N, C-alpha and C positions, 0 to 999 in steps of 0.2 A: 236584595236589601239595598236601600238607598245609601249612597256614599255621603260622608260627612266632612265638611270643611269648616275651619275656624278662620275668621278674618278679624284681626285687631284693627281698631280705628274704623269699625264697620258701620257706624251710624250716619255717616255723611261723606261727601266727596268721593275720592278714589276708592276708599274702603267699601262704601255703600254700592258703588258701581260694580266692584268685583263681586260682592255678595249677591247682588241682583243677577249678574250674569250666570253665576253658578246655580242660583235658584231656578232660572229659566232652563238650565240644563238638567234639572231634576235632582239637585243635591240637597241634602239637609244642611242647613246653614246655622252656625253659631257666630254671633257677632259680639265683640268685646269693646266697650267704650265706657266713658264715665257718666254721661248725662242720661238719666233714667227716662225722662220724657221723650227725648230724641230716639233712644233705643226702642221704645215702644212704637213710635211712628215708623221707624225703619223696619221693625218686625212685621208690621201690617203690609208694608210695601213688598217685602220678600215673600210673604204668604201669597199675596196677590200675583206675584211673578211666577209662582208655581213651586216653591219650596215645599216638600212634603212635611217638614217640621222646621221650625225656627226657634232658636234658643238665644235670648238676649241676656247678656251678663254685664252688669255694671261693675267695672273694676278699673283701677289705675294700672296701666301697663308698666309703669315704673316700679310697681310693687311685686317682687318675685313671688311672695306668698300668695297674693291674689291671682297671679297668672297660673301658678301651680294648681290652685283651687279651681280655677276656671276650666283648666284642662281635665281635671278629675270629674267635674260636673258634666262636661260634654261627653266624656266616655260613659258615664253612668246613665245619662238621659237620652243621648242620641246614638251611642255605640262607638265603634272604633273610628278614630280620627284618621281619615285617608289623606287629607291635605291641610296644611296650615300656612296662612299668608300673614306675614308680619308687615303691617302697613302703617301702624300708628306713628305719629310724629308731632313735633312742636318746633317752633322757631322764635327767634327774636330778630326783628328788623331794626338794625342800628349799627353804627360804626363799631368795629371790634373793641376799641378801647372804651366804649360806653356801655358795653354789655358787662353786667356784674358777674362776680364769681358764682353767686347763687344761680343766676340765669344760665351760665354755661353748664353748671351741674345739672340743672333741670332739663335743659335741651338734650344733654348727653344721655340722661336717664330715660327720657321718653322716646328719643329717636334712635339711639344706639343700644342701650342696655335692654330696652323692651324687646328688641329683636333677638338678643342673646337669650333672654328669659323665655320668650316664646319658642325659640328653636330648641332649647333644652327641654322644655315641657313636652313638645311634640316628640322629640327623640325618646323620651322616657317610655312612650307608648309604641312608637313605630319600630324601635330597635328590636324588641322581642318578637315582633311580627315579621321583621325583615322587609318591610315595604312602607311606602308613604312618600309624599312630596312636600317639600318645604320651599316656600317662595319668599324671598326678601324683596320688598319694594324699596328701591333706592332712587337715586336721582343723578341726572347728568352733572349736577353740582358736586357729586362725590369725585368725579374725574376732572372736572374743570370748575373749581370753586368760583363763586361770584362775590363781589363786594356786598357789604351790609348783611351778610348771612354767615359770618364766620363760625358761629356755634353750630348751626345746622349743617354746613358743609363738612366740618370736621367730624361730626357724629355720623354722617352718611359715609364718609371715607372709612371710618372705623368699622362699619358694617361689612365693607368689602374685605378688610383684613381678617376679621373674624370668620367670615364665610369661606374664604380661600383656605384658611388653616383647617377648618372643620372638614371641608371637602376632601382634602388630602387624607385626613384620618378615615373618612368613609371609604375612600378608594382602597386604602391599605387594608381595611376590614372586609373588602369585597362586598360592601353593603349595596343593596338595591334601592336604598332611600335616595331620592333625587334632591338636589339642592341647586336652586336657580336664583339669580339676581336679575331684577328688571330695573334698568336705568330709565328714568322718566324725564320728559322735558317740562316746560311750563304747561300747566294743566288748569283748565277753567273749573275751579272748585271754590267753595265758600272760604277756604283756608285764609286767603289774603285779607278777608274782611274780619277774620276771627283772631289772627295772630297778634302777639304783642308787638307793638311798633313804637319805637322811640327815635325814629329818624327825623321827625318833624315834617314828613311828607307822606301822603298816601302811597301804599305799595302798588306798583303797576307791574303786571307780568307782561314782558315784552313779547312781540311776535317772533316766531310762530307760536301760537297758543293752541293746545290740543284738547279734544273732548275726553272726559274721564272714561268713557266707554271703550275707547281705544286701549287704554291701560288695562281695563277689565279683560279684553280679548287677549292681551298678552299674558295675563295671569292664567287664563284658561288654557292657553297653549302651553305654558310652562308646566302645568299639571298633566295635561293630556300627552304632550310630547316634550318631555323635559330636555332642556339644554342648559349649558353652563350659564349663559348670559343672554339677555335680550335688551335691545335699545329701542325705545318708542320715540318716533320722530326723527327725521333726517338731521335736525339740529342737534340732537343728543349724540348721534354717531359722529357728526362733524366736530363737536366739542371735544370728544375723546381723541379723535384723530389729530386735531390741531394741537391739543395739549401734549400729545406724545411726540409730535414732530417739531413743534416750535413753541415751547412753553413761555419764553420771554415775550414772543408776539402775542400769545394768548393772554398773558398778564395785561398787556397794553390794551387789547381789545376789551377785556373785562372791565378795565378802568373806565372806558368810554361808556359803559352800560349804566353807570350810576344815574345819569340824568334820565335815561330811558326808563329806568325802574322806579323813578320818583315822580309822583303825581302832584296834585295840589297840596298846598300847606295844610297840615292837620295836627291836632293836639295829640299828645301821647295816648296810647291805648294799652290797657293792661292785658286785654285779650285772654286767650285760653291756656296760658302757660301753667298757672298754678291751680286753676279751677275750670270746670267746663264752661264754655260759652253758651249763652242762651240763643239757640237758633234751631231752625227746622231740620228735619232729616232730608236734606237736599243733596243731590249729586252735583248739580251744576252751580257755578259761580255766576257773577254778574256780567260776564263777557261772552255769552253764548254766540253772539253774532260773529265773533272772531275765531271761535274754536274750530279746529280742523279735525276730521275723522278719516277713516279709511285704513284698512289693514295693510296696505302697501307701505304704510309709514312705520311698520315694525320690522326690525332686523335682528337676527339671531347670531350667536357666536359661530354656529355652523356655517351660516352664509359668509361671515367674515373670514373664517378659515378657508372656505372654498375660494374666496376672492384672493386670499394670500397665496394659495396653492397655484391658482391660475396665473397670478403675477409672477410667482417664482418660476413656474413652467415656461412662461413667455420669455423671461430673462435667460433661462437655461437654453431655450430654443434659439434665441438670438446669439448666445455665446457659441452654441454648437454650429450654427450656420456660419458664423464668422470664422470659427476654427476650420470648418470644412472648406470654406472659400480660400482661406489662407493656405491650406494644405495643397490646393490645386494650382497655386501660383508657383511657377518655377523658382527654385531657391535664389537664382541670380537676380530675380526681380523683386524679391520681398523687401529688400532694403530700400 
């Protein structure tokens, strides 16, 4: 029987790249997004990529009732949900004090609460079976926030808190359901051309910029060989490292990025915050010439832990060698 995966925000960008990768691997794919015409285009792409069955569901991920109904429909029409990828998001590009309360609320609903709703819907079916994989698509900006993205960064950081809490509960229950978070770098998708922007400048994603298909490979790995966390792109891993070691320095470096992230002067754009943006079912954005690929750009928490163990072992070895050398020195010469 074909395996079934649900991908929210699956009609374009990273979500479509993930859905297409699973389709090529022979999975049945359900995609959830708002824009009906784009969903149908995406469905045709997924069928052509090899998905045995494709189910396109028009729903607002910020509506918990709609997400619950989507999960029930997938179970009824495609069978048991084996994996669920929470990918949908929205943002407002503007200084923090120019983002309205309603905009903060909407970004939080679509970027954070949608992941809560999707996770709970998946668990409702996975828990009785005692198996399944849930993948949260997050961002390096959850670990090292950037200017002009306060609402988005805060929502992505909330995803980490929710997921870590839930993971501890699953461990306590001795559950076989896996829960992974993928932290992404700047990715070449249509999103910057669709997002609400009230900064007065075009949004520019600075280098290094990555191919969405690299993110899709990370999602496939998270389902095939689940691990706690994945970081796509060396820049994402470095952001997390610098933030943990020298947060004040990271603040100053982030402040310098404002000019790099601001392009030509541009009028305000309402974007896709409150309603779907009219655009094609495209994976790539306008900067394909700058986008990097290659699986060597993905790092897992297992690799990080092995690196820590190696470093700790090296330090212990140095300490032991120093102690051994000191022990061989005659006491009268140690001082």
